[in-house]
C-alpha positions, 0 to 999 in steps of 0.5 A, a space after each residue: 050736687 048732681 053736676 059736681 058729681 057728674 063732672 068728677 065722675 066723668 074722669 073715672 076709669 072704666 076698669 073692671 076692678 075698682 083700684 086705688 084711683 077709682 076709690 080716690 075719685 069716689 072719695 073726691 066725688 063724696 067730698 066735692 058734692 057735700 061741699 057744693 051741696 052744703 054751700 048751696 043750702 047754706 046760701 039759700 037758707 041765708 037768703 030766705 033769712 031762716 034764723 037757725 042759719 044765723 044762730 048757727 053762725 053766731 055760735 060758731 063765731 063765739 066758739 072760734 073766738 074762745 079758741 083764739 082766746 085760749 079757750 077760757 069760759 
């Protein structure tokens, strides 16, 4: 996450006031570092066979199946 954070902020404008470009870069930083951090965390938890990860993934699969079928219980 730190690598993504540094990469995104390296292109940040160094203006004395925070403009919309800087705010957009900061928002992108939060989104990108969150996505990378979550992906790394899930990959590590899956590799270590953490049961809760499998439980959450199966819950998500069941929920997406219900949405595709029309939401019936």
